PAPAVEX-646616 format. One record per residue: residue in three letters; x, y, z of N, C-alpha, C in turn. Coordinates in steps of 0.05 Angstrom, whole numbers, plus 32768, in hexadecimal, padded with zeros to 4 digits. Layout:
BEGIN
[r "ala"; [X; Y; Z]; [X; Y; Z]; [X; Y; Z]]
...
END
This chain:
BEGIN
[r "met"; [8020; 8278; 8025]; [801E; 825C; 8028]; [8011; 8252; 8013]]
[r "thr"; [800F; 8236; 800C]; [8001; 8225; 7FFC]; [8009; 8208; 8003]]
[r "ile"; [7FED; 8209; 8011]; [7FEB; 81ED; 801E]; [7FD5; 81D9; 800B]]
[r "gly"; [7FDF; 81C6; 8008]; [7FC7; 81B2; 7FFD]; [7FB9; 81AA; 8011]]
[r "leu"; [7FA0; 81A2; 800D]; [7F8C; 818B; 801F]; [7F83; 8174; 8015]]
[r "leu"; [7F88; 8162; 801B]; [7F7B; 814C; 8016]; [7F6A; 813C; 802C]]
[r "leu"; [7F52; 8130; 8025]; [7F42; 8125; 802F]; [7F41; 8108; 8027]]
[r "ile"; [7F4A; 80F4; 8038]; [7F4A; 80D5; 8033]; [7F36; 80C9; 804A]]
[r "thr"; [7F1A; 80C2; 8043]; [7F0C; 80BB; 8054]; [7EFD; 80A2; 8043]]
[r "his"; [7EEF; 8090; 8058]; [7ED7; 8081; 804C]; [7EC7; 8089; 803C]]
[r "gly"; [7EC0; 807E; 8027]; [7EB1; 8086; 8016]; [7EAA; 80A0; 800B]]
[r "asp"; [7E95; 80AE; 800E]; [7E98; 80CC; 8001]; [7E93; 80DF; 801C]]
[r "thr"; [7E9D; 80D7; 8034]; [7E9C; 80E2; 804A]; [7EAF; 80FF; 8042]]
[r "gly"; [7EC1; 80FA; 803E]; [7ECC; 8117; 8037]; [7EC4; 8128; 8020]]
[r "ala"; [7EC0; 811E; 8008]; [7EAD; 812A; 7FF0]; [7E9A; 813A; 7FFC]]
[r "arg"; [7E89; 8131; 8013]; [7E71; 813C; 801F]; [7E7B; 814C; 8029]]
[r "leu"; [7E8E; 814D; 803D]; [7E92; 815F; 8050]; [7EA0; 8175; 8041]]
[r "leu"; [7EAD; 8172; 802E]; [7EB7; 818A; 8025]; [7EA9; 8197; 8011]]
[r "asp"; [7E93; 8187; 8005]; [7E76; 8199; 7FF9]; [7E6E; 81AF; 800A]]
[r "thr"; [7E6B; 81A1; 8025]; [7E58; 81B1; 803A]; [7E69; 81C7; 803B]]
[r "ala"; [7E80; 81C3; 8049]; [7E93; 81DA; 804B]; [7E96; 81F2; 803B]]
[r "arg"; [7E9B; 81EA; 801D]; [7E99; 81FC; 8006]; [7E79; 820C; 8006]]
[r "thr"; [7E66; 81FD; 800F]; [7E4B; 8209; 800D]; [7E4E; 8221; 8020]]
[r "met"; [7E57; 8215; 8038]; [7E54; 822D; 8057]; [7E5E; 8242; 804A]]
[r "leu"; [7E81; 823F; 8044]; [7E92; 8253; 803C]; [7E8B; 825E; 8027]]
[r "gly"; [7E82; 8255; 8016]; [7E7F; 8260; 7FF8]; [7E97; 8264; 7FE5]]
[r "val"; [7EAD; 8255; 7FF2]; [7EC7; 8250; 7FE2]; [7ED4; 823D; 7FEE]]
[r "cys"; [7EE8; 822E; 7FDE]; [7EFD; 8226; 7FF1]; [7F1A; 8230; 7FE3]]
[r "pro"; [7F26; 823A; 7FFA]; [7F43; 824A; 7FF6]; [7F51; 8237; 7FF5]]
[r "ile"; [7F53; 821E; 7FFC]; [7F68; 820E; 7FF6]; [7F68; 81F7; 7FE5]]
[r "glu"; [7F79; 81F5; 7FD3]; [7F74; 81DA; 7FBE]; [7F70; 81BE; 7FD1]]
[r "thr"; [7F5C; 81B7; 7FC8]; [7F52; 81A1; 7FD7]; [7F46; 8188; 7FC8]]
[r "glu"; [7F4B; 8171; 7FD1]; [7F44; 815B; 7FC3]; [7F32; 8149; 7FDA]]
[r "ala"; [7F24; 813B; 7FCF]; [7F16; 8122; 7FE1]; [7F1B; 810B; 7FD2]]
[r "leu"; [7F24; 80F6; 7FE3]; [7F2B; 80DF; 7FD8]; [7F1C; 80C4; 7FEC]]
[r "gly"; [7F0A; 80BA; 7FDF]; [7EF4; 80A0; 7FED]; [7F01; 808A; 7FE4]]
[r "val"; [7F02; 807B; 8001]; [7F06; 805C; 8005]; [7EF1; 8050; 8008]]
[r "ser"; [7EF0; 803F; 7FF4]; [7ED6; 802C; 7FF7]; [7EDF; 800D; 8009]]
[r "phe"; [7EC9; 8004; 8016]; [7ED7; 7FF2; 8029]; [7EE3; 7FD7; 8017]]
[r "asp"; [7EDF; 7FD1; 7FFC]; [7EE5; 7FBF; 7FF0]; [7EF8; 7FC6; 7FD9]]
[r "cys"; [7F0A; 7FDA; 7FE2]; [7F22; 7FE1; 7FD6]; [7F3B; 7FD5; 7FD0]]
[r "asp"; [7F42; 7FD9; 7FBA]; [7F62; 7FCF; 7FBF]; [7F75; 7FE9; 7FCA]]
[r "pro"; [7F7C; 7FE3; 7FDE]; [7F8A; 7FF8; 7FEF]; [7FA2; 8004; 7FDF]]
[r "asp"; [7FBA; 7FF2; 7FD3]; [7FCD; 7FFD; 7FC1]; [7FC1; 800E; 7FAF]]
[r "ala"; [7FAC; 800C; 7FA0]; [7F9D; 801D; 7F8B]; [7F96; 8033; 7F96]]
[r "val"; [7F8D; 803A; 7FAE]; [7F87; 804E; 7FB8]; [7F9D; 805E; 7FBD]]
[r "leu"; [7FAF; 8050; 7FCF]; [7FC8; 805F; 7FD6]; [7FD8; 806B; 7FB5]]
[r "ala"; [7FD4; 805E; 7FA6]; [7FDE; 806C; 7F8A]; [7FCD; 8088; 7F82]]
[r "glu"; [7FB8; 8084; 7F8A]; [7FA5; 809D; 7F7D]; [7FAF; 80B5; 7F96]]
[r "ala"; [7FAC; 80A8; 7FAF]; [7FB6; 80BD; 7FBE]; [7FD0; 80C8; 7FBA]]
[r "glu"; [7FE5; 80B9; 7FB5]; [8003; 80C2; 7FB3]; [7FFF; 80DA; 7F97]]
[r "arg"; [7FE7; 80D4; 7F84]; [7FEC; 80E3; 7F6B]; [7FDC; 80FF; 7F74]]
[r "leu"; [7FC6; 80FF; 7F88]; [7FBD; 8116; 7F92]; [7FD1; 8129; 7F9F]]
[r "ala"; [7FE0; 8119; 7FB1]; [7FF3; 8126; 7FC6]; [8008; 8134; 7FBA]]
[r "glu"; [8012; 8127; 7FA2]; [8027; 8132; 7F8A]; [8019; 814A; 7F84]]
[r "arg"; [8003; 8150; 7F77]; [7FEE; 8169; 7F75]; [7FEC; 8179; 7F84]]
[r "leu"; [7FE8; 8175; 7F9A]; [7FE1; 8182; 7FB2]; [7FF9; 8192; 7FBD]]
[r "gly"; [800A; 817C; 7FC5]; [8020; 8186; 7FD2]; [8032; 818A; 7FC4]]
[r "asn"; [802E; 8191; 7FAE]; [804C; 819B; 7F97]; [805B; 81B4; 7FA1]]
[r "gly"; [8059; 81C5; 7FB5]; [8065; 81DE; 7FBE]; [8076; 81D4; 7FD9]]
[r "asp"; [8080; 81E1; 7FDF]; [8097; 81E2; 7FFB]; [8081; 81E4; 8012]]
[r "asp"; [806B; 81E5; 8012]; [805D; 81F4; 8028]; [804E; 81D7; 802E]]
[r "gly"; [8049; 81C3; 8025]; [803E; 81A9; 8033]; [8020; 81A4; 802A]]
[r "leu"; [801B; 818E; 8032]; [7FFE; 8182; 8032]; [7FF1; 817A; 804D]]
[r "leu"; [7FDA; 8181; 8053]; [7FCE; 817A; 8064]; [7FB3; 8160; 805D]]
[r "val"; [7FB9; 814A; 8070]; [7FA6; 8138; 8063]; [7F9B; 8134; 807C]]
[r "leu"; [7F81; 8133; 807A]; [7F68; 812D; 808C]; [7F5D; 8113; 8083]]
[r "thr"; [7F5A; 8104; 809A]; [7F4D; 80E7; 8098]; [7F38; 80E6; 80AF]]
[r "asp"; [7F26; 80D6; 80A3]; [7F0F; 80D1; 80BB]; [7F11; 80BC; 80D3]]
[r "met"; [7F23; 80AB; 80D5]; [7F1E; 8096; 80E9]; [7F38; 808C; 80F3]]
[r "tyr"; [7F4C; 8099; 8101]; [7F66; 8088; 8104]; [7F67; 806F; 8105]]
[r "gly"; [7F81; 805E; 80FD]; [7F7E; 803E; 80FA]; [7F6E; 8032; 80E5]]
[r "ser"; [7F60; 8043; 80D5]; [7F51; 8033; 80BE]; [7F5F; 8036; 809F]]
[r "thr"; [7F50; 8029; 8093]; [7F65; 802A; 8074]; [7F69; 8046; 806A]]
[r "pro"; [7F50; 8059; 8066]; [7F58; 8076; 8061]; [7F71; 8080; 8075]]
[r "ala"; [7F6F; 807E; 808A]; [7F83; 808D; 809A]; [7FA2; 807F; 8096]]
[r "asn"; [7FA1; 8061; 8095]; [7FBA; 8053; 808E]; [7FBF; 8062; 8073]]
[r "ile"; [7FB1; 8065; 805C]; [7FC1; 806F; 8044]; [7FC5; 808E; 8048]]
[r "ala"; [7FBA; 809A; 805D]; [7FC1; 80B5; 8061]; [7FE2; 80B9; 806E]]
[r "cys"; [7FDF; 80A7; 8080]; [7FFC; 80A5; 808F]; [8012; 8099; 8078]]
[r "arg"; [8009; 8085; 8067]; [8021; 8083; 8052]; [8029; 809A; 8040]]
[r "ile"; [8013; 80B0; 803D]; [8017; 80C2; 802B]; [802B; 80DA; 803F]]
[r "gln"; [8026; 80D4; 8055]; [8038; 80E9; 8065]; [8058; 80DB; 8067]]
[r "gln"; [8059; 80BE; 8063]; [8076; 80B9; 8061]; [807F; 80C2; 8048]]
[r "arg"; [8076; 80CB; 8035]; [8085; 80D1; 801E]; [8082; 80F0; 8016]]
[r "his"; [8072; 80FE; 8021]; [8071; 811B; 801A]; [8070; 812A; 8038]]
[r "his"; [806E; 8144; 802D]; [8071; 815E; 8045]; [805A; 815C; 8048]]
[r "ala"; [804E; 814E; 8061]; [8035; 814E; 8067]; [802B; 8149; 8081]]
[r "arg"; [8016; 814F; 8087]; [800C; 814A; 80A7]; [7FF4; 813D; 80A1]]
[r "val"; [7FEC; 812A; 80B4]; [7FD3; 8114; 80B4]; [7FC6; 8124; 80CE]]
[r "val"; [7FAD; 8124; 80CC]; [7F97; 8125; 80E1]; [7F83; 8118; 80E1]]
[r "ala"; [7F7D; 80FD; 80F2]; [7F66; 80EF; 80F5]; [7F4B; 80FE; 8102]]
[r "gly"; [7F3A; 80F9; 80FC]; [7F1F; 80FA; 8109]; [7F14; 8112; 80FB]]
[r "leu"; [7F0F; 8116; 80DE]; [7F03; 812A; 80D6]; [7EE9; 8129; 80DC]]
[r "asn"; [7EE2; 8147; 80DC]; [7EC6; 8151; 80DF]; [7EC3; 816A; 80D7]]
[r "leu"; [7EAD; 816E; 80CB]; [7EA1; 8189; 80C2]; [7EB1; 81A5; 80D1]]
[r "pro"; [7EB5; 81A7; 80EC]; [7EBC; 81BF; 80F6]; [7EDD; 81BC; 80F2]]
[r "met"; [7EEA; 81AB; 80F6]; [7F0A; 81A5; 80E9]; [7F0B; 81B1; 80D6]]
[r "leu"; [7EFE; 81A8; 80BD]; [7EFE; 81B0; 809E]; [7EFC; 81CC; 809A]]
[r "val"; [7EE4; 81D6; 80A3]; [7EE0; 81F5; 80A4]; [7EF6; 8202; 80B6]]
[r "arg"; [7EF9; 81FD; 80CD]; [7F15; 820B; 80D7]; [7F2B; 820C; 80C0]]
[r "val"; [7F34; 81F2; 80B1]; [7F4E; 81F3; 80A3]; [7F48; 8209; 8094]]
[r "leu"; [7F2C; 8205; 8084]; [7F28; 8212; 806D]; [7F28; 8236; 8073]]
[r "asn"; [7F24; 823A; 808D]; [7F25; 8258; 8092]; [7F43; 826A; 809C]]
[r "tyr"; [7F57; 824F; 809A]; [7F6F; 825A; 809F]; [7F84; 8250; 8085]]
[r "pro"; [7F7B; 8259; 806C]; [7F8E; 8254; 8054]; [7FAE; 825A; 8055]]
[r "thr"; [7FAF; 8269; 8064]; [7FCD; 827A; 8061]; [7FDB; 826F; 8075]]
[r "leu"; [7FD4; 825C; 808A]; [7FEA; 825A; 809D]; [7FFE; 823F; 8091]]
[r "ser"; [8012; 823E; 80A4]; [802A; 8226; 809C]; [8017; 820A; 80A0]]
[r "leu"; [8025; 81F0; 8099]; [801B; 81DD; 8099]; [8015; 81D4; 80B5]]
[r "asp"; [802A; 81DE; 80CB]; [802D; 81D6; 80E2]; [8014; 81E7; 80EE]]
[r "glu"; [8011; 81FF; 80EA]; [7FF8; 820C; 80FA]; [7FE2; 8207; 80EA]]
[r "leu"; [7FE0; 81FA; 80D2]; [7FC4; 81F2; 80C8]; [7FBB; 81DB; 80D9]]
[r "thr"; [7FCE; 81CB; 80D9]; [7FCC; 81B3; 80E8]; [7FBF; 81B3; 8101]]
[r "glu"; [7FC9; 81C4; 8111]; [7FC4; 81CC; 812E]; [7FA5; 81DB; 8128]]
[r "lys"; [7FA3; 81E7; 811B]; [7F83; 81F2; 8117]; [7F6D; 81DD; 810D]]
[r "ala"; [7F75; 81CB; 8100]; [7F63; 81B4; 80F9]; [7F62; 819B; 8114]]
[r "val"; [7F75; 81A0; 8125]; [7F70; 818E; 813C]; [7F5E; 819E; 8150]]
[r "ser"; [7F66; 81B8; 8154]; [7F4E; 81C7; 8161]; [7F38; 81CF; 815A]]
[r "gly"; [7F34; 81CF; 8140]; [7F17; 81D1; 8134]; [7F0F; 81B8; 8138]]
[r "gly"; [7F19; 81A3; 8135]; [7F05; 8183; 8137]; [7EFC; 817E; 8158]]
[r "arg"; [7F15; 8185; 8163]; [7F0D; 8181; 8183]; [7EF7; 819A; 818E]]
[r "asp"; [7EFA; 81B0; 8186]; [7EE5; 81C9; 818C]; [7ECD; 81C0; 8183]]
[r "gly"; [7ECE; 81B4; 816E]; [7EB1; 81AD; 8160]; [7EA5; 8196; 816E]]
[r "val"; [7EA9; 8188; 8184]; [7E9F; 8170; 818E]; [7E96; 817F; 81AA]]
[r "val"; [7E77; 8183; 81AD]; [7E6E; 818F; 81C5]; [7E54; 817A; 81D0]]
[r "val"; [7E53; 817A; 81E8]; [7E33; 8171; 81EF]; [7E28; 8183; 81EF]]
[r "cys"; [7E0C; 8180; 81E6]; [7DFA; 8196; 81E0]; [7DE2; 8194; 81F3]]
[r "gln"; [7DE5; 81AA; 8208]; [7DD2; 81AE; 8220]; [7DB9; 81AB; 8217]]
[r "lys"; [7DA1; 819E; 8224]; [7D87; 819F; 8223]; [7D81; 81BB; 822D]]
[r "pro"; [7D72; 81CB; 8222]; [7D62; 81E6; 822C]; [7D58; 81E3; 823E]]
[r "glu"; [7D61; 81F6; 8253]; [7D4B; 81FF; 826A]; [7D2C; 81F6; 8266]]
[r "gly"; [7D22; 81EE; 827D]; [7CFF; 81EA; 8277]; [7CFE; 81DA; 825E]]
[r "ala"; [7D09; 81C3; 8255]; [7D05; 81BB; 823D]; [7CFD; 8197; 8249]]
END
């Protein structure tokens, strides 16, 4: 399988998460790009750049996974437009556990990798308990 991975986020959130995940894992086993969206951007210009990246990353039949930070925001809306034109899946709510989970399963199909992204993001959100006696 050769799935491409595109992060579309506010500012440099995606790039920083990607740098952190690469440092943790020592490698990035999936071809990945991060596209930052500024608050004063021209959404059509950002969409054009996202399209260019999607073409490059998702050029095989295996597809493209797009992770975005917040559903309903400009980055997510751009990601959803990518999904309309490409063999892609979009998952909103990007966090570090989600990204690490995806990068740990580079050989899965697009549908399986999408499920890993969702489970990684969901399972990575926990309430930390106060230690006994503290």
